[in-house]
C-alpha positions as CSV (number, residue, x, y, z in Angstrom):
1,M,49.6,10.6,61.1
2,I,51.5,13.4,59.4
3,C,49.2,16.1,57.9
4,N,49.9,19.7,56.9
5,R,47.2,22.0,58.2
6,R,47.5,24.5,55.4
7,F,47.2,21.8,52.7
8,L,44.2,20.4,54.6
9,R,42.4,23.7,54.5
10,K,43.2,24.0,50.8
11,S,41.9,20.5,50.1
12,L,38.6,21.1,52.0
13,F,38.0,24.4,50.1
14,Q,38.5,22.6,46.8
15,R,36.5,19.6,48.0
16,R,39.3,17.1,47.5
17,P,40.7,14.5,49.9
18,P,43.8,15.8,51.8
19,A,47.2,14.2,51.1
20,C,47.8,12.2,54.2
21,C,50.0,9.3,55.1
22,Y,50.3,7.1,58.0
23,F,53.5,6.5,60.1
24,G,55.7,3.9,58.6
25,Y,53.9,3.8,55.2
26,S,54.0,6.0,52.0
27,A,50.8,7.3,50.4
28,T,50.0,9.0,47.1
29,A,47.2,11.5,46.8
30,R,46.0,12.2,43.3
31,H,44.2,15.5,42.9
32,R,42.0,15.4,39.7
33,S,40.1,18.2,38.1
34,A,38.3,18.8,34.9
35,H,41.5,19.8,33.1
36,T,44.5,18.2,34.8
37,A,45.6,15.7,37.3
38,V,48.4,16.4,39.9
39,T,50.1,13.7,41.8
40,V,51.5,14.6,45.3
41,E,53.7,12.1,47.1
42,T,54.4,12.4,50.8
43,H,56.7,10.2,52.7
44,A,56.9,9.6,56.4
45,V,60.7,10.1,56.4
46,E,60.5,13.7,55.1
47,T,60.8,16.6,57.4
48,P,57.9,19.1,57.9
49,S,59.8,21.9,56.1
50,A,60.6,19.7,53.1
51,L,57.1,18.5,52.9
52,K,55.7,22.0,53.0
53,S,58.0,23.2,50.2
54,H,57.2,20.3,48.0
55,Q,53.4,20.8,48.4
56,T,53.7,24.5,47.7
57,T,55.6,23.9,44.5
58,Q,53.0,21.4,43.3
59,L,50.1,23.7,44.0
60,R,51.8,26.7,42.3
61,D,52.3,24.6,39.2
62,E,48.8,23.4,39.2
63,I,47.3,26.9,39.5
64,G,49.5,28.1,36.7
65,S,48.4,25.3,34.3
66,R,44.8,26.0,35.2
67,K,45.1,29.7,34.3
68,E,46.7,28.9,30.9
69,K,43.9,26.3,30.1
70,G,41.3,28.7,31.3
71,K,42.5,31.4,28.9
72,E,42.4,28.9,26.0
73,E,38.8,27.9,26.9
74,E,37.7,31.5,27.2
75,A,39.0,32.0,23.7
76,L,37.1,29.0,22.3
77,Y,33.8,29.3,24.4
78,P,32.3,32.2,22.5
79,V,32.8,30.4,19.2
80,A,31.0,27.3,20.6
81,I,27.8,29.2,21.7
82,T,27.5,31.7,18.8
83,P,24.7,30.5,16.6
84,A,25.5,29.9,12.9
85,I,24.2,32.6,10.6
86,T,22.5,31.3,7.5
87,T,23.3,33.3,4.5
88,Y,21.1,33.5,1.4
89,P,21.6,32.1,-1.1
90,P,23.0,29.1,0.7
91,P,26.5,28.0,-0.2
92,H,27.1,25.2,-2.6
93,V,26.0,21.8,-1.2
94,T,28.3,18.9,-1.8
95,H,26.8,16.1,0.3
96,Y,23.9,15.4,-2.1
97,K,24.4,12.4,-4.4
98,P,24.0,13.1,-8.1
99,I,21.2,11.3,-10.0
100,P,22.7,8.2,-11.5
101,A,22.5,7.6,-15.2
102,L,19.5,5.7,-16.5
103,T,20.8,2.3,-17.4
104,L,18.5,-0.4,-18.7
105,A,18.1,-1.9,-15.3
106,R,17.4,1.5,-13.6
107,L,15.0,2.5,-16.4
108,T,13.1,-0.7,-16.0
109,K,12.7,0.0,-12.3
110,V,11.6,3.5,-13.0
111,Y,9.0,2.3,-15.5
112,A,7.7,-0.2,-12.9
113,E,7.4,2.6,-10.3
114,L,5.6,4.8,-12.8
115,S,3.2,1.9,-13.6
116,K,2.6,1.2,-9.9
117,A,3.5,-2.4,-10.4
118,R,1.5,-3.9,-7.5
119,L,-1.7,-2.1,-8.5
120,T,-1.2,-3.1,-12.2
121,T,-0.7,-6.7,-11.1
122,L,-4.0,-6.6,-9.2
123,M,-5.8,-5.2,-12.3
124,V,-4.4,-8.0,-14.5
125,L,-5.5,-10.6,-12.0
126,T,-9.0,-9.3,-11.9
127,T,-9.1,-9.2,-15.7
128,M,-8.0,-12.8,-15.9
129,S,-10.8,-13.8,-13.5
130,G,-13.3,-12.5,-16.1
131,V,-11.6,-14.7,-18.7
132,A,-11.7,-17.7,-16.3
133,L,-15.4,-17.3,-15.4
134,S,-16.5,-16.8,-19.0
135,P,-18.5,-19.8,-20.4
136,L,-16.6,-19.4,-23.8
137,P,-13.2,-20.9,-24.2
138,A,-10.1,-18.7,-24.7
139,T,-7.1,-19.4,-26.8
140,V,-3.5,-18.8,-25.6
141,P,-3.0,-15.7,-27.9
142,V,-6.2,-14.2,-26.4
143,L,-5.0,-14.8,-22.9
144,L,-1.6,-13.3,-23.5
145,A,-3.0,-10.3,-25.4
146,T,-5.5,-9.6,-22.7
147,A,-2.9,-9.7,-20.0
148,I,-0.4,-7.6,-21.9
149,G,-3.0,-5.1,-23.1
150,T,-4.4,-4.6,-19.6
151,T,-0.9,-4.2,-18.2
152,L,-0.1,-1.5,-20.8
153,C,-3.4,0.3,-20.2
154,S,-2.9,0.3,-16.5
155,A,0.7,1.5,-16.9
156,S,-0.4,4.5,-19.0
157,A,-3.2,5.5,-16.6
158,N,-0.9,5.4,-13.5
159,T,1.9,7.3,-15.3
160,L,-0.5,10.1,-16.3
161,N,-1.7,10.2,-12.7
162,Q,1.8,10.7,-11.4
163,I,2.6,13.4,-14.0
164,V,-0.5,15.4,-13.0
165,E,0.0,14.9,-9.2
166,S,3.8,15.3,-9.0
167,T,3.7,18.6,-7.2
168,F,1.2,17.3,-4.7
169,D,3.0,14.0,-4.2
170,A,6.0,16.0,-3.1
171,Q,3.9,17.3,-0.1
172,M,2.9,13.8,1.1
173,T,5.2,11.5,3.1
174,R,4.0,8.3,1.4
175,T,4.5,9.6,-2.2
176,R,7.5,11.9,-2.0
177,N,9.9,9.1,-3.2
178,R,8.1,8.6,-6.5
179,P,10.2,9.0,-9.7
180,M,8.5,12.3,-10.8
181,V,9.1,13.9,-7.4
182,R,12.7,12.9,-7.2
183,R,13.2,14.0,-10.9
184,I,14.8,10.7,-11.8
185,I,12.9,10.9,-15.0
186,T,11.9,14.1,-16.9
187,P,8.2,14.9,-17.4
188,L,8.7,14.7,-21.2
189,H,10.2,11.2,-20.8
190,A,7.3,10.1,-18.6
191,A,4.7,11.6,-21.0
192,G,6.3,9.7,-23.8
193,F,6.1,6.4,-21.8
194,A,2.5,7.1,-21.0
195,A,1.6,7.8,-24.6
196,A,3.4,4.7,-25.9
197,T,1.7,2.4,-23.4
198,G,-1.6,4.1,-23.8
199,L,-1.5,3.5,-27.6
200,A,0.0,0.1,-27.5
201,G,-2.4,-1.4,-24.9
202,P,-5.7,-0.8,-26.8
203,A,-4.0,-1.6,-30.1
204,I,-3.0,-5.1,-28.8
205,L,-6.5,-5.6,-27.4
206,L,-8.0,-4.5,-30.7
207,A,-5.8,-6.8,-32.8
208,F,-6.1,-10.0,-30.8
209,T,-9.5,-9.7,-29.0
210,N,-12.2,-7.4,-30.2
211,P,-13.1,-3.7,-30.4
212,L,-15.3,-3.8,-27.3
213,T,-12.4,-4.9,-25.1
214,A,-10.1,-2.3,-26.6
215,G,-12.7,0.4,-26.1
216,L,-13.0,-0.6,-22.4
217,G,-9.2,-0.3,-22.0
218,A,-9.0,3.1,-23.6
219,F,-12.1,4.3,-21.6
220,N,-10.5,3.2,-18.3
221,I,-7.3,5.2,-19.1
222,F,-9.4,8.3,-19.6
223,L,-11.6,7.6,-16.6
224,Y,-8.6,7.2,-14.2
225,A,-6.3,9.9,-15.6
226,G,-8.8,12.4,-16.9
227,V,-11.7,12.2,-14.4
228,Y,-10.6,10.5,-11.2
229,T,-7.2,12.2,-10.8
230,P,-8.4,15.8,-11.0
231,L,-11.6,15.0,-9.0
232,K,-9.5,14.0,-6.0
233,R,-9.0,17.6,-5.2
234,I,-12.6,18.7,-5.9
235,S,-15.1,16.3,-4.4
236,V,-15.3,13.1,-2.3
237,V,-17.1,11.5,-5.3
238,N,-13.7,10.6,-6.6
239,T,-13.8,7.4,-4.5
240,W,-16.9,6.2,-6.3
241,V,-15.3,7.1,-9.7
242,G,-12.2,5.1,-8.7
243,A,-14.4,2.2,-7.8
244,V,-15.8,2.2,-11.3
245,V,-12.3,2.1,-12.6
246,G,-11.6,-1.0,-10.5
247,G,-14.8,-2.7,-11.7
248,I,-14.0,-2.4,-15.5
249,P,-11.0,-4.9,-15.7
250,P,-13.2,-8.1,-15.1
251,L,-15.5,-6.8,-17.8
252,M,-12.5,-6.6,-20.2
253,G,-11.7,-10.3,-19.4
254,W,-15.3,-11.2,-19.9
255,T,-15.6,-9.5,-23.3
256,A,-12.1,-10.7,-24.5
257,C,-13.5,-14.2,-24.9
258,G,-16.3,-13.0,-27.2
259,N,-19.0,-12.2,-24.7
260,H,-21.1,-9.1,-24.8
261,I,-22.1,-6.8,-22.0
262,L,-25.5,-5.8,-23.3
263,S,-27.2,-7.7,-26.2
264,A,-30.7,-7.0,-27.5
265,S,-30.9,-10.5,-29.0
266,H,-30.1,-12.3,-25.7
267,P,-32.5,-12.0,-22.8
268,I,-31.6,-12.0,-19.1
269,Q,-31.4,-15.6,-17.8
270,Y,-31.6,-16.7,-14.1
271,F,-30.4,-19.8,-12.5
272,P,-32.5,-20.3,-9.4
273,P,-31.6,-22.8,-6.7
274,P,-33.2,-26.3,-7.1
275,I,-35.3,-25.8,-4.0
276,L,-37.1,-22.8,-5.5
277,S,-37.6,-24.4,-8.9
278,E,-41.2,-25.6,-8.2
279,I,-42.2,-22.2,-6.8
280,I,-40.8,-20.2,-9.7
281,S,-42.2,-22.6,-12.3
282,S,-45.8,-21.8,-11.3
283,S,-45.4,-18.2,-12.6
284,S,-42.5,-18.3,-15.0
285,I,-41.2,-20.2,-17.9
286,L,-38.6,-22.8,-16.9
287,L,-36.3,-24.4,-19.4
288,S,-34.4,-27.7,-18.8
289,A,-30.9,-27.4,-19.9
290,S,-27.8,-29.5,-19.5
291,A,-24.5,-28.2,-18.2
292,S,-23.1,-28.2,-21.7
293,Q,-26.0,-26.1,-23.0
294,I,-25.4,-23.4,-20.4
295,A,-22.5,-22.2,-22.5
296,E,-25.0,-21.1,-25.1
297,A,-26.2,-18.3,-22.7
298,V,-23.0,-16.4,-23.1
299,D,-24.6,-13.0,-23.5
300,N,-26.6,-13.1,-20.3
301,P,-26.4,-9.4,-19.2
302,L,-26.6,-10.3,-15.6
303,S,-23.2,-12.1,-15.5
304,P,-21.0,-9.1,-16.4
305,L,-23.1,-6.9,-14.2
306,V,-22.3,-9.2,-11.2
307,L,-18.6,-9.2,-12.0
308,F,-18.6,-5.4,-12.1
309,L,-20.6,-5.1,-8.9
310,L,-18.3,-7.5,-7.1
311,L,-15.1,-5.4,-7.8
312,F,-17.0,-2.1,-7.4
313,S,-18.1,-2.9,-3.9
314,W,-14.8,-4.5,-2.9
315,Q,-13.0,-1.1,-3.5
316,F,-14.6,0.5,-0.4
317,P,-13.6,-2.0,2.3
318,H,-10.2,-2.0,0.6
319,F,-9.6,1.7,0.0
320,D,-11.4,3.3,2.9
321,P,-9.2,1.9,5.6
322,L,-6.1,2.7,3.6
323,A,-7.3,6.3,3.2
324,H,-7.9,6.5,6.9
325,M,-4.3,5.3,7.7
326,V,-2.8,8.0,5.3
327,R,-5.4,10.7,6.0
328,T,-2.7,13.1,7.2
329,S,-0.9,12.8,3.9
330,Y,-4.1,13.4,2.0
331,A,-4.8,16.5,4.1
332,Q,-1.2,17.8,3.4
333,G,-1.7,17.3,-0.3
334,G,-5.1,19.0,-0.3
335,Y,-7.1,15.9,-1.4
336,R,-10.8,15.8,-0.6
337,M,-11.2,12.3,0.9
338,M,-14.0,11.1,3.1
339,A,-11.4,9.8,5.5
340,V,-10.2,13.4,6.0
341,I,-13.6,15.2,6.0
342,N,-15.7,12.6,8.0
343,P,-13.7,9.6,9.3
344,S,-16.8,8.0,10.9
345,K,-18.8,8.1,7.7
346,N,-15.8,6.7,5.8
347,A,-15.9,3.7,8.1
348,L,-19.7,3.4,7.7
349,I,-19.3,3.2,3.9
350,A,-16.9,0.3,4.2
351,V,-19.6,-1.5,6.4
352,R,-22.3,-0.9,3.8
353,H,-20.4,-2.3,0.9
354,S,-19.2,-5.3,3.1
355,V,-22.9,-6.1,3.6
356,A,-23.5,-5.6,-0.2
357,L,-20.7,-8.1,-0.9
358,I,-22.6,-10.8,1.0
359,G,-25.7,-10.3,-1.2
360,I,-23.6,-10.2,-4.4
361,C,-21.8,-13.5,-3.5
362,S,-24.7,-15.4,-2.0
363,V,-27.5,-14.3,-4.3
364,L,-26.5,-12.5,-7.5
365,T,-23.5,-14.6,-8.5
366,P,-25.2,-18.0,-8.5
367,L,-28.4,-16.5,-9.8
368,A,-26.6,-15.2,-12.8
369,G,-25.2,-18.7,-13.6
370,L,-21.6,-17.8,-12.9
371,T,-21.3,-20.4,-10.1
372,T,-23.4,-23.1,-8.6
373,W,-25.4,-22.4,-5.5
374,A,-22.8,-24.1,-3.4
375,F,-20.8,-20.9,-3.8
376,A,-23.5,-19.1,-1.8
377,M,-22.6,-21.2,1.2
378,T,-18.8,-21.4,0.9
379,S,-18.5,-17.6,0.4
380,M,-20.2,-16.9,3.7
381,V,-17.1,-17.6,5.8
382,P,-14.7,-15.0,4.1
383,N,-17.6,-12.5,3.8
384,A,-18.4,-12.9,7.6
385,L,-14.7,-12.2,8.5
386,L,-14.6,-9.2,6.3
387,L,-17.8,-7.8,7.7
388,R,-16.6,-8.4,11.3
389,S,-13.4,-6.3,10.6
390,A,-15.5,-3.6,8.9
391,L,-17.8,-3.4,12.0
392,K,-14.9,-3.2,14.3
393,F,-13.4,-0.4,12.2
394,W,-16.7,1.5,12.3
395,R,-17.2,1.1,16.1
396,N,-13.7,2.1,16.9
397,T,-12.1,4.1,14.1
398,T,-8.5,3.7,14.8
399,D,-5.4,3.0,12.7
400,K,-5.1,-0.5,14.1
401,N,-8.6,-1.5,13.1
402,A,-8.2,0.2,9.7
403,R,-5.0,-1.8,9.1
404,K,-6.8,-5.1,10.0
405,L,-9.7,-4.4,7.6
406,F,-7.2,-3.4,4.9
407,H,-5.3,-6.7,5.3
408,D,-8.5,-8.7,5.3
409,S,-9.5,-7.1,2.0
410,L,-6.2,-8.2,0.5
411,W,-6.8,-11.9,1.1
412,W,-10.5,-11.7,0.6
413,L,-10.4,-10.9,-3.1
414,P,-8.2,-13.9,-4.3
415,V,-10.1,-16.2,-2.0
416,I,-13.5,-15.2,-3.4
417,L,-12.3,-15.3,-7.0
418,G,-10.8,-18.7,-6.4
419,L,-14.0,-20.0,-4.9
420,M,-15.9,-18.7,-7.9
421,M,-13.7,-20.6,-10.3
422,F,-14.0,-23.7,-8.2
423,H,-17.8,-23.5,-8.2
424,K,-18.1,-22.4,-11.8
425,Q,-21.3,-23.5,-13.4
426,G,-20.9,-26.6,-15.6
427,I,-17.3,-27.4,-14.4
428,S,-16.4,-30.6,-12.6
429,W,-12.9,-30.4,-11.2
430,L,-12.8,-34.1,-10.4
431,E,-13.4,-34.9,-14.1
432,W,-10.9,-32.3,-15.1
433,I,-8.1,-33.8,-13.1
434,G,-9.2,-37.4,-14.0
435,W,-10.4,-38.6,-10.6
436,E,-13.9,-39.1,-11.9
437,E,-15.2,-40.7,-15.2
438,S,-16.8,-38.3,-17.6
439,S,-19.1,-40.9,-19.0
440,R,-21.9,-40.1,-16.5
441,K,-25.1,-38.5,-17.8
442,E,-25.3,-34.8,-17.5
443,E,-27.7,-33.6,-14.9
444,P,-30.3,-31.1,-16.0
445,V,-30.0,-27.6,-14.7
446,E,-33.0,-25.4,-14.3
447,V,-32.7,-22.2,-16.3
448,L,-35.2,-19.4,-16.0
449,K,-35.6,-17.4,-19.2
450,V,-37.1,-13.9,-19.1
451,E,-37.7,-11.9,-22.2
452,A,-36.1,-8.5,-22.1
């Protein structure tokens, strides 16, 4: 083995393998570093003096190249570690995209965001449930006018809400992308849209339905934008005011068909279950009425009250878990929500109203004559599932349990409203679809009449 001792010491100091070769073979030793790679070739046929001269030249070249690159790095290194100094005012920023022009498609999307399209859709569906559960028939113009008028009223209320809260929405993560925060639309433009929809909605309801329905629509705009919105930063009572706002739409559907909420000329009427008919008849006046005669009791004050209570109580197992999931954003925006102040009590309120919904569905709804008493049994399953989620949320107040209760409240409402329509008093769906003959005699239904 041919090996130069000087080169060996140099290699050991630099922690690189020595350039060695075995007798009769040629070898190549590649010396790598962070900046360069030097190739040294040694051959067995070379003399020791020639090998020494060759290695010395290669090492001299390598040291020279390292010094040159080291000087370049020393010149660049201070620039790399020197922190950037921020000047004020900052220089002109060019990487932000300009706001696009408001074409018809973009303007329609902005109006939908201002109206909170999903919330408005929910309001319209609950309004239509009041129309469907009314004992009086509704014409197509009344249905369309009620839906359009409710949509416009909801759009106006939600737009006014975003105008007032735009500065606070900018502080919350979940609302900082709203149109008013991003300045996609000017406040004057948004106010014009709110005014136009706020005037058109009640006007349509007044022209095609009746003054009572139009008044309820206008009152709901004022209650949501004028009372609920500023109250959110003052007191936790805002949640109860918001629940009143959510309970008014089914009353609008009820009155749109010609019903009244309170009528001095029409007493409260009860529809007790057949099992209790004999017990109640001993102390009250029972009237025998057929299913077709039930429609005459259209102004029973208990029916709209039940519709209002159903939507009022539903707001709490729906909104309370949502408020718990976004409680950090509410705290950032300065809103006084029960989920921020007292999360455990917030969960307890959801449990209380979940229990109240069981009583409303199983007792008050069939007692008011909106449905048959079969609804009291079929509604127990969704009510039990909602109560189970509410109890789990109360025992362990976590975001996971809050999300489960919120999702259960989303499917609970359409299921309950669908069951109410299916069990509507005086309606036989088998006759309606033609599977059963309608020539059968109408069965008498017990009606309890109590003078107001």
